[in-house]
Every structure is written in C-alpha cells, then in structure tokens.
TORKOL-562366 format. One record per residue: z, x, y of N, C-alpha, C in turn. Coordinates in Angstrom, 2 decimals. Layout:
BEGIN
+---------+---------+---------+---------+---------+---------+---------+---------+---------+
!     n_Z !     n_X !     n_Y !    ca_Z !    ca_X !    ca_Y !     c_Z !     c_X !     c_Y !
+---------+---------+---------+---------+---------+---------+---------+---------+---------+
!       Z !       X !       Y !       Z !       X !       Y !       Z !       X !       Y !
...
+---------+---------+---------+---------+---------+---------+---------+---------+---------+
// end
This chain:
BEGIN
+---------+---------+---------+---------+---------+---------+---------+---------+---------+
!     n_Z !     n_X !     n_Y !    ca_Z !    ca_X !    ca_Y !     c_Z !     c_X !     c_Y !
+---------+---------+---------+---------+---------+---------+---------+---------+---------+
!   11.12 !   -0.23 !  -10.87 !    9.90 !   -0.64 !  -10.20 !    8.73 !   -0.62 !  -11.18 !
!    8.63 !    0.45 !  -11.96 !    7.53 !    0.57 !  -12.92 !    7.54 !   -0.61 !  -13.90 !
!    8.71 !   -0.96 !  -14.39 !    8.82 !   -2.07 !  -15.33 !    8.33 !   -3.36 !  -14.69 !
!    8.73 !   -3.60 !  -13.45 !    8.32 !   -4.82 !  -12.75 !    6.81 !   -4.84 !  -12.50 !
!    6.20 !   -3.67 !  -12.35 !    4.76 !   -3.58 !  -12.14 !    3.98 !   -3.61 !  -13.45 !
!    4.70 !   -3.43 !  -14.56 !    4.03 !   -3.41 !  -15.86 !    3.30 !   -2.11 !  -16.13 !
!    3.80 !   -1.02 !  -15.55 !    3.21 !    0.30 !  -15.78 !    4.31 !    1.25 !  -16.25 !
!    3.91 !    2.40 !  -16.73 !    4.90 !    3.37 !  -17.20 !    5.61 !    4.02 !  -16.02 !
!    6.83 !    4.49 !  -16.24 !    7.53 !    5.21 !  -15.18 !    6.73 !    6.42 !  -14.70 !
!    6.04 !    7.08 !  -15.60 !    5.22 !    8.24 !  -15.22 !    4.08 !    7.85 !  -14.28 !
!    3.45 !    6.71 !  -14.57 !    2.36 !    6.24 !  -13.71 !    2.89 !    5.90 !  -12.32 !
!    4.06 !    5.26 !  -12.28 !    4.64 !    4.92 !  -10.98 !    5.08 !    6.18 !  -10.24 !
!    5.59 !    7.15 !  -10.97 !    6.01 !    8.42 !  -10.34 !    4.82 !    9.10 !   -9.67 !
!    3.66 !    9.01 !  -10.29 !    2.45 !    9.60 !   -9.69 !    2.11 !    8.92 !   -8.38 !
!    2.31 !    7.60 !   -8.31 !    2.09 !    6.88 !   -7.04 !    3.08 !    7.37 !   -6.00 !
!    4.35 !    7.46 !   -6.39 !    5.39 !    7.90 !   -5.46 !    5.13 !    9.32 !   -4.94 !
!    4.67 !   10.20 !   -5.81 !    4.42 !   11.59 !   -5.41 !    3.09 !   11.77 !   -4.70 !
!    2.29 !   10.72 !   -4.64 !    1.00 !   10.82 !   -3.97 !   -0.07 !   11.49 !   -4.82 !
!    0.18 !   11.59 !   -6.12 !   -0.80 !   12.19 !   -7.02 !   -1.93 !   11.21 !   -7.34 !
!   -1.66 !    9.94 !   -7.19 !   -2.66 !    8.90 !   -7.39 !   -2.45 !    7.83 !   -6.33 !
!   -3.53 !    7.23 !   -5.89 !   -3.44 !    6.17 !   -4.88 !   -3.40 !    4.82 !   -5.57 !
!   -2.47 !    3.97 !   -5.17 !   -2.42 !    2.64 !   -5.76 !   -3.60 !    1.80 !   -5.26 !
!   -4.06 !    0.90 !   -6.11 !   -5.12 !   -0.02 !   -5.69 !   -4.53 !   -1.03 !   -4.70 !
!   -5.39 !   -1.76 !   -4.05 !   -4.94 !   -2.80 !   -3.13 !   -4.11 !   -3.82 !   -3.90 !
!   -4.56 !   -4.15 !   -5.09 !   -3.82 !   -5.11 !   -5.93 !   -2.42 !   -4.59 !   -6.23 !
!   -2.32 !   -3.30 !   -6.54 !   -1.02 !   -2.70 !   -6.84 !   -0.14 !   -2.70 !   -5.59 !
!   -0.72 !   -2.41 !   -4.42 !    0.05 !   -2.45 !   -3.17 !    0.61 !   -3.85 !   -2.93 !
!   -0.19 !   -4.85 !   -3.21 !    0.26 !   -6.24 !   -3.05 !    1.41 !   -6.54 !   -4.01 !
!    1.29 !   -6.05 !   -5.25 !    2.37 !   -6.24 !   -6.22 !    3.66 !   -5.56 !   -5.76 !
!    3.54 !   -4.34 !   -5.28 !    4.71 !   -3.60 !   -4.80 !    5.35 !   -4.34 !   -3.62 !
!    4.55 !   -4.79 !   -2.70 !    5.07 !   -5.53 !   -1.54 !    5.80 !   -6.79 !   -2.00 !
!    5.24 !   -7.47 !   -2.99 !    5.89 !   -8.67 !   -3.51 !    7.24 !   -8.37 !   -4.14 !
!    7.31 !   -7.32 !   -4.91 !    8.57 !   -6.93 !   -5.54 !    9.61 !   -6.56 !   -4.49 !
!    9.16 !   -5.85 !   -3.46 !   10.08 !   -5.43 !   -2.39 !   10.36 !   -6.52 !   -1.38 !
!    9.62 !   -7.63 !   -1.52 !    9.75 !   -8.77 !   -0.60 !    9.47 !   -8.37 !    0.84 !
!    8.38 !   -7.61 !    1.02 !    7.92 !   -7.22 !    2.35 !    6.44 !   -7.55 !    2.46 !
!    5.94 !   -7.63 !    3.67 !    4.53 !   -7.82 !    3.91 !    3.82 !   -6.49 !    3.68 !
!    2.64 !   -6.53 !    3.07 !    1.88 !   -5.30 !    2.81 !    1.69 !   -4.51 !    4.09 !
!    1.48 !   -5.18 !    5.20 !    1.27 !   -4.50 !    6.49 !    2.46 !   -3.63 !    6.86 !
!    3.64 !   -3.95 !    6.37 !    4.82 !   -3.15 !    6.71 !    4.72 !   -1.72 !    6.17 !
!    3.88 !   -1.51 !    5.15 !    3.68 !   -0.16 !    4.64 !    2.93 !    0.72 !    5.64 !
!    2.24 !    0.09 !    6.58 !    1.35 !    0.81 !    7.47 !    1.77 !    0.80 !    8.93 !
!    2.92 !    0.22 !    9.24 !    3.41 !    0.18 !   10.61 !    4.32 !    1.37 !   10.87 !
!    4.08 !    2.04 !   11.99 !    4.93 !    3.16 !   12.36 !    5.88 !    2.72 !   13.46 !
!    7.08 !    3.27 !   13.44 !    8.05 !    3.07 !   14.50 !    8.33 !    4.43 !   15.11 !
!    8.69 !    4.46 !   16.39 !    9.03 !    5.75 !   17.00 !   10.10 !    6.47 !   16.18 !
!    9.82 !    7.73 !   15.86 !   10.78 !    8.54 !   15.12 !   10.81 !    8.30 !   13.63 !
!    9.90 !    7.46 !   13.11 !    9.89 !    7.18 !   11.67 !    8.50 !    7.43 !   11.11 !
!    8.47 !    8.04 !    9.91 !    7.19 !    8.26 !    9.24 !    6.62 !    6.95 !    8.72 !
!    7.49 !    6.07 !    8.19 !    7.04 !    4.85 !    7.56 !    8.06 !    3.76 !    7.84 !
!    7.58 !    2.58 !    8.19 !    8.47 !    1.46 !    8.47 !    8.55 !    0.56 !    7.25 !
!    9.67 !    0.57 !    6.58 !    9.90 !   -0.36 !    5.49 !   10.95 !   -1.35 !    6.00 !
!   10.52 !   -2.56 !    6.32 !   11.35 !   -3.51 !    7.03 !   12.53 !   -4.04 !    6.22 !
!   12.38 !   -4.18 !    4.93 !   13.43 !   -4.82 !    4.13 !   14.39 !   -3.78 !    3.54 !
!   15.66 !   -4.06 !    3.59 !   16.68 !   -3.17 !    3.05 !   16.49 !   -2.87 !    1.57 !
!   16.13 !   -3.86 !    0.71 !   15.96 !   -3.55 !   -0.71 !   14.91 !   -2.47 !   -0.97 !
!   13.97 !   -2.31 !   -0.08 !   12.91 !   -1.33 !   -0.27 !   13.45 !    0.09 !   -0.27 !
!   14.56 !    0.34 !    0.42 !   15.09 !    1.69 !    0.56 !   15.37 !    2.36 !   -0.78 !
!   15.76 !    1.58 !   -1.78 !   16.07 !    2.17 !   -3.08 !   14.83 !    2.73 !   -3.78 !
!   13.64 !    2.33 !   -3.36 !   12.41 !    2.79 !   -4.01 !   11.74 !    3.95 !   -3.28 !
!   12.14 !    4.22 !   -2.07 !   11.48 !    5.26 !   -1.27 !   12.08 !    6.61 !   -1.60 !
!   11.22 !    7.52 !   -2.06 !   11.68 !    8.85 !   -2.37 !   11.02 !    9.89 !   -1.47 !
!    9.85 !    9.53 !   -0.89 !    9.14 !   10.45 !   -0.01 !    8.48 !    9.65 !    1.10 !
!    8.48 !   10.20 !    2.31 !    7.71 !    9.53 !    3.37 !    6.22 !    9.79 !    3.14 !
!    5.41 !    8.91 !    3.67 !    3.96 !    9.10 !    3.57 !    3.53 !   10.07 !    4.67 !
!    2.59 !   10.93 !    4.35 !    2.11 !   11.88 !    5.36 !    1.12 !   11.17 !    6.29 !
!    0.88 !   11.76 !    7.43 !   -0.09 !   11.18 !    8.36 !   -1.48 !   11.13 !    7.74 !
!   -1.85 !   12.13 !    6.97 !   -3.19 !   12.13 !    6.35 !   -3.28 !   11.04 !    5.28 !
!   -2.21 !   10.82 !    4.54 !   -2.20 !    9.73 !    3.56 !   -2.29 !    8.38 !    4.26 !
!   -1.53 !    8.23 !    5.33 !   -1.55 !    7.00 !    6.11 !   -2.96 !    6.75 !    6.65 !
!   -3.59 !    7.79 !    7.20 !   -4.94 !    7.65 !    7.74 !   -5.92 !    7.27 !    6.65 !
!   -5.77 !    7.86 !    5.47 !   -6.66 !    7.53 !    4.35 !   -6.55 !    6.06 !    3.97 !
!   -5.34 !    5.53 !    3.95 !   -5.15 !    4.12 !    3.63 !   -5.74 !    3.24 !    4.71 !
!   -5.50 !    3.59 !    5.97 !   -6.06 !    2.81 !    7.08 !   -7.58 !    2.83 !    7.02 !
!   -8.16 !    4.00 !    6.76 !   -9.62 !    4.11 !    6.64 !  -10.15 !    3.25 !    5.50 !
!   -9.45 !    3.27 !    4.38 !   -9.85 !    2.47 !    3.23 !   -9.79 !    0.99 !    3.55 !
!   -8.71 !    0.57 !    4.21 !   -8.58 !   -0.84 !    4.59 !   -9.68 !   -1.24 !    5.57 !
!  -10.01 !   -0.37 !    6.49 !  -11.09 !   -0.64 !    7.44 !  -12.42 !   -0.82 !    6.70 !
!  -12.69 !    0.06 !    5.74 !  -13.92 !   -0.04 !    4.96 !  -13.95 !   -1.32 !    4.14 !
!  -12.81 !   -1.69 !    3.57 !  -12.73 !   -2.93 !    2.81 !  -12.99 !   -4.14 !    3.71 !
!  -12.50 !   -4.09 !    4.92 !  -12.72 !   -5.18 !    5.87 !  -14.22 !   -5.32 !    6.17 !
!  -14.89 !   -4.20 !    6.35 !  -16.34 !   -4.21 !    6.61 !  -17.08 !   -4.79 !    5.40 !
!  -16.71 !   -4.33 !    4.22 !  -17.37 !   -4.80 !    3.00 !  -17.10 !   -6.28 !    2.77 !
!  -15.89 !   -6.74 !    3.03 !  -15.56 !   -8.15 !    2.89 !  -16.38 !   -9.00 !    3.84 !
!  -16.54 !   -8.55 !    5.07 !  -17.36 !   -9.28 !    6.05 !  -18.80 !   -9.39 !    5.56 !
!  -19.32 !   -8.32 !    4.95 !  -20.68 !   -8.35 !    4.42 !  -20.81 !   -9.33 !    3.26 !
!  -19.82 !   -9.34 !    2.37 !  -19.84 !  -10.28 !    1.25 !  -19.79 !  -11.72 !    1.76 !
!  -18.93 !  -11.98 !    2.73 !  -18.85 !  -13.33 !    3.31 !  -20.17 !  -13.73 !    3.93 !
!  -20.80 !  -12.78 !    4.61 !  -22.10 !  -13.04 !    5.24 !  -23.14 !  -13.39 !    4.17 !
!  -23.18 !  -12.62 !    3.09 !  -24.14 !  -12.86 !    2.03 !  -23.89 !  -14.21 !    1.36 !
!  -22.62 !  -14.55 !    1.17 !  -22.29 !  -15.83 !    0.54 !  -22.68 !  -17.01 !    1.44 !
!  -22.55 !  -16.84 !    2.72 !  -22.89 !  -17.93 !    3.64 !  -24.39 !  -18.15 !    3.73 !
!  -25.19 !  -17.13 !    3.35 !  -26.64 !  -17.25 !    3.38 !  -27.19 !  -18.00 !    2.17 !
!  -26.38 !  -18.14 !    1.13 !  -26.84 !  -18.78 !   -0.12 !  -26.72 !  -20.27 !   -0.06 !
+---------+---------+---------+---------+---------+---------+---------+---------+---------+
// end
C-alpha cells in the first residue's frame, strides 16, 4: 500500500496505527487503490466498527477505527463542507 501511495512503509504504518491522520487527498488515494468509495470508510454496519465494502480492502486492515477517531473524521469532513460552501459563496460574488 505504501508503495502505491508513494510514501514510506513507516509513514503508512503511522496512518494504520492512528499516529497520524491522513489528509483528504491521501484518503482519496487509499480509496482509489482499494477500489472503494471514500464514504465506505465512514459507514457503520450493525456489529462492525468499520464497513469496508470491497474484499480486496481486507488485506490492508490491521486495526478497526475507534469511535473517537471516526467522530474526528466526521467532524473534519463537516468543517470542510462548511468551508467549501463559504469558498463557493465568495467565488459566486466575484
């Protein structure tokens, strides 16, 4: 996975262990490699910590995401949505 992302195995291991948060761009890259929609990283199913819809993804999962990590990502995405709406608004005024 690290090779496909163009990063060192150590850098990818930090993402896997939750020591560093991947950027939105990196999440998109990971989703592309796994051939899943980015939203699938954030969907919960009854009895599952994380829903990874595609079978190939299973080989990359070493730890489930915690609820606090999941909430942090959701909060970040919500903030990005707000900021994007503001940028669109500002661009439409020009």
